[in-house]
C-alpha angles and dihedrals in degrees: 000000000000104000140135129019109002104198115205112197121238122234101277124167094191108077093196090053091047091053091048092054095045092047089057091050090050092048087053092055109270108165101192130031122200116196107218123167117157097179106044125102119244095260093053092046091054091047092051095044090050091050093049090048090062093045096049091048089055088059096036089240127142120254116210122186117217119235099338120088092177091056089047088055094046092051094041088236119175091247152318136262115219126206125200094279099037101093134263132311088237093056092048091048092051090051098043103031133231098295097064130092118247120191128183133205110232098174107197097331120104091188090064090054092051090052093047091052091047088055091050107267113166094211139000130217128213130192175357091241095166136018108294124207090200094053107016093169095051120132114263123243125194123225089239087071088068091053091054094043091050090055094048106034132060098199126090116276120221120199120206140173129077093349119169133172088259098052099030095078093068091054091052089050089050092055109276115144096193138024117219109211135178115152101030087054109035097033091052117111088229108037094178092050092047090050091050091052091052092044091053092061116106105263116189 
């Protein structure tokens, strides 16, 4: 199940440094890792995904690859996360097989979540709930969306976008099962401590 602190990796060209940061997040209690690197070439992305696959197995934590089902397959990741332009759930399922996790970004649109679930998505993500330094122009979602989605959908709900320890609690109260975090985790002076603070929140 997708639940707890959902750590999304920062763009990091140094694989050893990436592993150091992610290990700290895992030591602090991160329960899912999404590999996301928007600037790396294909060879580096495969190298990093492979390295993270080994690290997440050490901690018995799921590794999800952002955007790229083929990379997820090459790295034997636990699944893929699809954005609006990343292809269909059906295509990803055909490529990865029935045992893998498929998540879908639904932004601030509940109808997209219903369609994703109908197609077989294992979880859906909503956001941005707060101002995001990673995606400052992202569409805005209201916490009430989580209330409605919790009533209507049986899959885990992931909240994303500008989430901190201080504002994340209200999203969990609204119905989120997991908090997807980049900056408030990996930009923290103490990554392990930040992860522990997130992990100590009351996840449903």
